[in-house]
Each structure stands twice: as structure tokens, then as C-alpha cells.
N, C-alpha and C positions, 0 to 999 in steps of 0.2 A: 407385573412388569410391562405388559403390553400397553396398559393405560398410561403408565408413567412415560414410556418412550413415545407414545402417540401425542401426549401433551407437550413433550419437549419438541417434537417435530412441528407441531402446530404453532408453538410460540416462535420457533426459529423462522418458519415461513411468514408469520405476521411481521417479524422484525425486518425480514428481507423486503417484503412489500412496502413497509413504511420507509425504508431507506431508498427504495426505487422511486417512491412518490416525492421525496425531497431532492432528487437529482435535478441539477440545473442543466438543461440541454442547451446545445449550441455554443458552449464555451470551448476555449482552447487553453493549453498550458501557457503560463506567463513567459516561459523560456523555450528556446529550441530544445528538443529532447536531449541532444548531446550535452547540454549544460547541466543536466541533472545527474549525469554519470559521474560517480565518485565513490569513495569509500566513506561511510558514515560509521561512527563508533561511540560507544558509551562504556565506561569502566565496569558497569554492572551487567549490561545486556550483551556486550561484545560488539562485533563489527558486522556490517551489512554492506555489500557492494552492489551498486547499480551500474550496469554497463549497457552499451548499445548492442543490439542484436538485430540485424536486418533493418527494418524501418521502425523498430520499437525499442523497448527497454526490458532488461531482465534483472531480477533481484536475486542475489546469492546471500543467504543468511545462514551461516553454519553449513550444514549439509543439505539445506533446503533451497530449491531454486523455483522461481516463479516468473511468469510473464506479466509485465505491467501493462494495464490497459488504462487509457485516460478515462477518468470518471467525470469530473467537472473541475474547472479552475485548476488548482495545483494538487488535486486529489487523484490518485490512481488506485485501481483495483488490482490486486495480485491474484492471479490464478496459479496456485501452487501446482508443481508438476506431480506431486503426490496427491492424488485426488481426495484422499482421506482428509487432508487439511482444508479442502474447500477454497474459499476466497477470503481475502482480507483487504483492508483499505489503508493506504499510506497517504500522508500529506507532506508536501515539501513546504518548508517555511523559508521565505527569501530574506536574506540579510539586506541591510541598507545599501550595500554596493551592488545589489542585483544578483548575487549568487545564491544558489540553493544551499543554505547554510545548515539546515536541519532536516532530518527525515523523521517523521513521527508515525508510529504504528497507531492508528486511530483508536481501535478497540482495546488495545493493550496498554495504552498510555506511555509507551516507550518513546523516548526522544534521543536520537543519535545525532551528534554533531559531525559535520563534514570535516574530514581530515585533510589538512593542507599539505 
């Protein structure tokens, strides 16, 4: 078991280093943070709400809450309050009218549409 968990930890660390290496530094979100704040939903995955908190954003998805940190462009890293969940990446997709129309959970493949 120790070998198996050690291998899993090593591969996780390697993926994390690879993602860090692909990060584009010096970028900013396309929109002011307040314009990402909304409820996004999908009939299969449910709803997630992005709201302003202080000078940043917070994500509420079901019972889980996490702080959003700008990663690059319109991608944010979620640091879940429950440390067991670790981090996750979200991407906002802009509609032709310039609104954040979709919230995508990058690693899960979930796509939630902004609720009007």
C-alpha cells in the first residue's frame, strides 16, 4: 500500500509541477471581478454561485466553499475551505456580449451556464 500511495503522490506532484510550468504570468482577468459574480447552473451538476468577498471572489458549490485566486487570463484556482479537497481550476467563458456566460470546472469537464 505504501508503494501505491507513494506513486500516486509522485504523479500528483508531477502534474502540479507541469501545470505550474504552463501558467502564463503577468495576465489579468478580462473583466472586473464583480462581473464574474453570478449563479451558474447545469441540470446534471447543479448550481454554483460566485460572489464577491473583500477584494476577491468566493465560490459556493453545494456545501463546499472556496476562495478564487486569479491563475491566468480567465482561469482561476479554487482553494477549497475543506483542505481535504485541495485545489481546482475554473475557467470563465465569455459570451459575445462580453459577459461571463459559462463557468467550466477544468479537470471535471463540468460546464455551467450563467443564470439570467
